[in-house]
C-alpha positions in Angstrom: 139.6 129.0 92.8 139.6 131.6 95.4 139.1 129.8 98.7 137.3 131.2 101.6 137.1 129.7 105.3 133.5 128.6 105.3 132.9 127.6 102.0 131.3 124.1 101.3 131.8 122.2 98.1 130.4 119.0 96.6 132.0 116.4 94.5 130.6 113.0 93.4 132.1 110.1 94.1 133.6 107.7 91.3 132.3 104.5 91.7 129.1 105.2 93.4 128.0 108.4 91.7 127.1 109.7 95.5 127.4 113.2 96.4 129.8 114.2 99.3 130.6 117.6 100.8 133.6 119.1 102.5 134.2 122.8 104.1 137.1 125.0 104.2 138.1 125.5 107.8 141.4 127.2 107.7 143.8 128.8 105.2 147.5 129.5 105.6 149.0 131.9 103.3 149.4 132.0 99.5 152.3 129.5 99.0 152.0 126.3 97.2 152.8 123.6 100.3 149.8 121.9 102.4 148.3 125.5 103.3 144.2 124.8 103.3 142.4 122.2 105.8 138.7 120.8 104.9 136.6 118.8 106.7 134.6 116.0 105.3 131.1 116.5 106.0 128.2 113.8 106.4 126.2 114.6 103.5 126.4 111.4 101.6 123.5 111.3 98.8 122.2 110.4 95.1 121.3 114.1 95.1 123.6 117.1 94.2 123.5 119.4 97.3 122.0 123.1 97.0 122.2 125.8 99.5 119.0 124.8 101.5 120.7 121.4 102.2 123.5 123.7 104.1 121.4 124.1 107.5 121.5 120.0 108.4 125.1 119.3 107.5 127.7 118.2 110.1 131.2 117.3 110.5 131.9 113.6 109.5 132.8 111.7 112.4 134.8 108.8 111.9 134.2 105.2 113.6 135.4 102.6 111.0 138.4 100.5 111.8 140.3 102.2 114.3 138.7 105.6 114.2 136.8 106.3 117.4 134.5 109.5 116.8 137.5 111.7 115.5 136.3 114.4 112.9 137.8 113.7 109.3 139.8 116.7 108.0 143.3 117.2 106.4 146.0 119.5 105.4 145.7 120.0 101.3 147.4 122.1 98.6 145.7 124.8 97.8 146.8 124.8 94.5 145.6 121.3 93.7 142.1 122.2 94.5 139.8 119.4 92.9 138.5 121.2 89.4 135.1 119.5 89.9 134.4 120.6 92.9 131.3 122.9 92.6 130.6 125.8 95.6 127.4 125.0 97.4 127.7 127.9 100.0 129.4 129.5 103.2 128.5 128.8 106.5 130.0 129.5 110.0 132.7 127.0 110.5 131.4 123.8 111.5 134.7 122.4 113.1 137.6 124.3 114.6 140.0 121.8 116.1 143.5 121.3 115.3 144.4 118.8 112.0 147.7 116.8 112.4 146.9 115.2 109.0 148.5 115.7 105.7 146.9 114.0 102.0 145.3 115.0 99.7 141.8 116.6 98.8 138.7 114.7 99.8 137.4 111.9 97.1 134.4 110.7 99.0 136.0 107.5 100.5 135.6 108.5 104.2 131.8 108.9 103.4 131.9 105.6 101.6 133.9 103.3 104.4 131.0 104.9 106.8 128.5 103.6 104.8 130.3 100.2 104.4 130.9 100.0 108.1 127.7 99.9 109.0 126.8 96.8 106.4 129.8 94.6 108.1 128.1 91.6 110.4 127.9 93.3 113.8 129.8 90.0 115.4 132.5 90.7 113.5 132.9 94.5 114.1 132.5 93.9 117.7 135.1 91.3 117.5 137.5 93.7 115.6 136.9 96.4 118.3 137.4 94.5 121.1 140.5 93.0 120.1 141.7 96.7 119.3 141.8 97.1 123.0 143.6 93.6 124.2 146.9 94.2 122.6 149.4 92.1 124.4 146.8 89.1 124.5 147.7 86.0 122.5 144.9 83.7 120.7 145.6 79.7 120.0 145.5 79.3 116.1 146.4 75.7 115.4 147.8 75.2 118.7 150.2 77.9 118.5 149.9 81.2 120.3 149.3 84.5 117.8 149.1 88.0 119.0 145.2 88.8 119.0 145.7 91.7 117.1 147.8 90.0 113.9 146.4 91.7 110.9 148.3 89.8 108.3 149.0 85.8 108.0 150.9 83.9 105.5 152.2 80.3 104.4 153.6 79.6 107.7 150.2 79.9 109.6 148.0 78.6 106.7 149.9 75.3 106.2 148.9 75.0 110.3 145.3 74.8 109.9 142.9 72.3 108.4 139.6 74.9 109.2 140.4 78.4 108.2 137.2 79.1 110.7 140.5 78.9 112.8 141.5 82.7 111.7 138.1 84.1 113.3 140.5 83.9 116.4 142.2 86.7 114.9 139.5 89.6 114.7 141.8 92.1 113.0 143.3 90.1 110.2 143.1 92.3 106.9 145.9 90.7 104.6 146.4 87.1 103.5 149.9 86.1 101.6 150.0 82.7 100.4 152.1 81.0 97.4 150.0 78.0 96.6 146.3 76.7 95.5 144.0 76.8 98.5 140.6 75.6 97.2 138.9 76.7 100.6 140.3 80.0 101.3 138.2 82.0 98.7 135.0 80.8 100.5 136.3 81.8 103.7 137.5 85.4 102.4 133.7 85.3 101.7 132.9 85.4 105.2 135.0 87.5 106.4 134.2 91.3 105.5 137.5 93.0 107.3 139.8 90.8 105.1 140.6 93.6 102.5 144.1 92.4 101.1 145.0 89.2 99.1 148.5 88.7 98.0 148.6 85.5 95.7 151.8 83.7 94.0 151.1 80.8 91.9 147.9 79.7 92.7 147.8 77.5 89.9 144.5 77.6 88.6 143.7 79.3 85.2 140.5 81.2 86.9 140.9 83.4 90.1 137.5 84.2 91.1 137.1 86.5 94.5 134.0 88.7 92.8 132.0 87.9 96.1 134.8 88.4 98.8 135.5 92.3 100.3 138.9 92.6 99.5 140.0 96.0 98.1 143.8 95.2 97.0 144.7 92.1 94.9 148.2 90.9 93.7 148.9 88.5 91.8 152.0 86.8 90.5 150.9 83.8 88.5 151.4 82.9 84.5 148.9 80.5 84.8 146.1 82.6 85.5 144.2 83.6 82.5 140.6 84.9 84.3 140.6 87.1 87.1 136.8 88.1 88.1 137.2 90.9 91.0 134.7 92.2 93.7 132.6 95.4 93.4 134.7 97.2 96.1 138.2 96.5 95.0 140.3 99.6 94.3 143.7 98.2 93.3 145.0 95.7 91.6 148.9 94.7 90.8 150.2 92.0 88.5 153.6 91.1 89.1 156.2 88.7 87.2 155.1 87.1 83.6 151.4 87.2 82.7 149.9 85.2 80.3 149.0 86.7 77.4 145.7 85.6 77.3 145.0 87.6 80.9 141.6 89.0 81.4 140.2 90.8 84.4 136.6 91.1 85.0 135.0 94.0 87.1 131.7 95.1 87.4 132.1 98.5 85.5 135.2 97.5 83.5 137.6 99.0 85.9 136.0 102.5 86.4 136.8 102.7 89.9 140.4 100.5 89.9 143.8 101.3 89.8 145.8 98.8 87.7 149.6 98.3 88.5 151.5 96.2 86.2 155.4 94.8 86.7 156.2 94.5 83.2 158.2 91.5 82.3 158.1 91.9 78.8 158.2 94.9 76.5 154.7 95.3 75.4 151.6 96.9 77.0 149.0 94.5 78.2 145.0 94.4 77.6 143.8 92.9 80.1 140.2 93.9 79.3 139.1 97.1 81.0 138.0 99.8 78.6 136.7 102.2 81.6 140.4 101.8 83.6 141.0 105.3 85.1 144.2 104.6 87.1 147.6 102.7 84.9 151.0 102.6 86.4 153.5 100.4 84.7 156.4 99.9 86.4 160.3 98.0 85.8 159.6 99.1 82.0 163.0 98.5 79.7 160.9 99.7 76.7 157.1 100.1 76.0 155.0 101.1 73.0 152.2 103.2 74.1 150.8 102.9 70.5 147.9 101.0 71.8 147.4 102.8 75.0 144.7 105.2 73.9 142.6 101.9 72.5 143.1 99.9 75.0 142.5 102.3 77.8 140.4 105.3 76.4 139.3 107.0 79.6 142.7 107.0 81.9 142.8 110.0 84.3 146.2 108.9 85.9 148.9 107.5 84.1 152.5 106.3 85.7 155.3 105.3 83.7 158.2 104.0 86.1 161.7 102.7 83.7 164.1 100.5 84.9 165.2 102.5 83.3 163.6 102.5 79.9 162.9 103.1 76.6 159.1 104.6 75.4 157.9 104.4 71.8 155.3 106.8 70.6 155.1 108.8 73.4 152.9 110.9 71.4 150.0 108.4 71.9 149.9 110.3 75.2 147.9 113.1 73.4 144.7 110.7 72.7 144.3 110.7 76.5 142.1 113.5 76.9 140.6 113.1 80.3 144.1 112.6 81.6 144.5 114.6 84.9 148.0 113.2 85.9 150.8 112.0 84.2 154.3 110.8 86.2 157.6 109.7 84.0 160.3 108.3 85.5 163.6 106.8 84.5 162.2 106.8 80.8 163.9 107.8 77.6 163.9 107.7 73.7 161.6 110.4 73.0 162.1 114.0 72.1 160.3 117.3 73.1 158.3 117.1 69.4 157.0 113.6 70.5 155.7 115.1 74.0 152.1 116.4 74.2 151.6 120.0 74.4 149.0 121.3 77.1 146.4 122.0 74.3 146.4 118.3 73.6 145.5 117.4 77.5 143.1 119.7 78.3 142.2 118.5 81.7 146.0 118.1 82.8 146.6 119.3 86.5 149.3 117.6 87.6 152.9 116.6 85.7 155.6 115.0 87.4 159.0 113.8 85.4 162.1 112.7 87.0 164.9 111.4 85.4 163.9 112.3 81.8 166.0 113.7 78.7 167.4 117.3 79.2 166.2 118.5 76.1 162.2 117.6 76.8 162.8 118.9 80.4 163.9 122.6 78.9 160.7 121.8 76.3 158.0 121.1 78.8 158.8 123.7 81.2 158.6 126.8 78.5 155.4 124.9 77.2 153.9 124.2 80.8 154.7 126.7 83.3 151.7 128.7 84.2 149.5 126.4 82.3 148.9 123.5 85.3 148.6 124.3 88.9 151.0 121.0 89.8 154.4 120.6 88.0 157.9 118.7 89.1 160.6 118.3 86.6 163.9 117.0 88.3 166.8 115.2 87.3 167.3 116.2 83.5 169.7 113.8 82.1 172.4 114.7 78.9 173.1 112.5 76.5 176.4 111.8 78.0 175.0 110.9 81.3 172.5 108.1 79.6 175.6 106.5 78.1 177.4 106.3 81.6 174.5 105.6 83.6 171.6 103.9 81.5 173.2 100.3 83.2 174.2 101.9 86.7 171.9 100.5 89.8 172.4 103.7 91.9 171.8 106.1 89.4 168.5 107.5 90.9 171.1 109.1 93.7 172.3 111.3 91.4 170.3 114.4 92.4 168.8 112.9 95.2 168.4 115.6 98.2 170.3 113.6 101.1 173.2 112.7 99.0 176.2 114.9 98.2 177.2 114.9 94.4 180.8 113.7 95.4 179.2 110.7 97.6 177.5 109.7 94.5 180.1 109.6 92.2 182.5 108.0 94.9 179.3 105.0 95.1 179.3 104.5 91.6 183.0 104.1 91.4 182.8 101.3 94.3 180.0 99.7 92.3 181.8 99.7 89.1 185.0 98.3 91.0 182.9 95.7 92.5 181.9 94.9 88.9 185.6 94.4 87.5 186.4 92.4 90.5 183.3 90.1 90.2 183.8 90.1 86.1 187.4 88.7 86.9 186.6 86.0 89.9 184.4 84.7 87.3 186.7 83.1 85.2 187.7 81.0 88.4 184.6 78.9 89.2 186.4 76.7 91.8 187.2 80.0 93.9 184.2 82.0 93.0 182.4 82.0 96.2 185.3 82.6 98.6 186.4 85.6 95.9 183.0 86.8 96.3 182.7 87.2 100.3 186.3 89.2 100.1 185.0 91.6 97.0 181.9 92.1 99.2 183.6 92.8 102.5 185.8 95.2 100.3 182.4 96.9 98.7 181.0 97.3 102.3 184.2 98.9 104.0 184.1 101.4 100.9 180.4 102.6 101.5 181.7 102.7 105.5 184.1 105.2 104.3 182.1 107.5 102.2 179.0 107.7 104.8 181.7 108.4 107.7 180.6 111.8 109.3 177.4 112.3 106.6 175.4 109.9 107.7 173.2 109.5 104.3 173.1 105.9 103.9 169.9 104.9 105.5 167.1 102.1 105.2 166.4 102.9 101.7 170.3 103.5 100.6 171.1 100.3 102.5 168.7 98.7 100.3 169.9 100.0 96.9 173.6 99.4 98.1 173.1 95.4 98.8 170.8 95.0 95.6 173.2 97.0 93.2 176.2 94.1 94.3 173.2 91.2 93.9 172.5 92.4 90.6 176.1 92.1 89.6 175.7 88.3 90.9 172.3 87.9 88.9 174.8 89.6 85.8 177.1 86.9 85.8 174.6 83.8 86.5 177.1 82.6 89.3 175.7 80.7 92.0 176.3 82.3 96.0 175.2 81.5 99.1 173.0 84.3 99.5 172.2 84.1 103.2 175.8 83.9 103.7 176.6 87.3 101.6 174.1 89.1 103.5 175.6 88.3 106.9 178.7 89.4 105.9 177.5 92.6 104.8 175.7 93.4 108.0 178.4 92.6 109.7 180.6 94.8 108.1 178.4 97.7 107.4 178.4 100.6 109.7 175.1 102.3 108.7 
């Protein structure tokens, strides 16, 4: 697609089927990075726009949530221009201000949010916007003071209140996290339009019915739940922990506008009854068979498969997902280039991101897909020898990470293996195990202090990796240790 400044395109929003428009307002060279600025326009209609509609179009000014009369615009990658966008016409640029936002091409969400904002009760909108100007003020909830701008509450607050209307004193509240059954919570959420995220662990009920709430993101961790009823505007559902084999999810459009994320606990592809699902991400895969994927989710547009690491069986089944536009595979093995789909098998594929895959597969895909799709990334191609050595190495994703020198990665793995050997020996003496662990942890952290000295490659993410890698050894040995004391020691010893 050759883009010109002033071009106006239209797309259809996926769920509502309404048409929206955007204009190309700036171009920067022909590289494949963020090189195009577009501005959303205020067109939102059941009718596809035509050239005669251009004269009445203006840029879209955002006023929902914490936007205050700001033009909706964004830098996007020219190479990933949406294939289904249709050219309407070219007019002089409608807005030429500076743009500081980088992201993807528009999907109609800003026009959709603008319309939804008009439906929210005016008293809730007014309280929200007033609180936005009162940072530093506190509200008394159940006798305790909380910032008026508090956005999230959990059991610590929920356990204090007898009447959920107390939470109306927190007008910017948008997220609720709870770990127990609360029969009055859902009726309260039905009244609060701006609470958009619900995280519920162990609600202990077979049916979770949130269809009349206004949440857009739901996270559930409960093997007792067998039925989930979703609201119309839901965008994302995350399932964690052990799932009931009978779990079914009911959506007004059978998942058409939904992204489903599943943290797999068992090596099977769950079928939750969403035949129109467009976006599926499976994480924590140790082994999964994709044979039934086309039958369970035949209309997928985006598929993400993230290993722990793990094995994919019957990867060739992906060939049957003819609507697929984006495929992501990380840390998964057990297949050959013969099994992997060819470009002709996936006629709508536009984006292919592969990381930590078999080297032979990566080489073949590069030969097949180069110049066939606009967006492709293949990194960390693993040899058979690498797999044998690293499949159980929790720091394996450091190998090839841009910020971590190869030599320091090797030293980090050596530290982890040394800690594993010492912990295995210490487990033979249960009476002294706790004291031994503290000594081993101290040596472990000191080792990372040395390899980070002067390089400073260990930041927040790497620090969590180091801690989690050590704790994985304790989990492997199934030995009880005071984790709080362990964390305190590690925090005290580390210099990063």
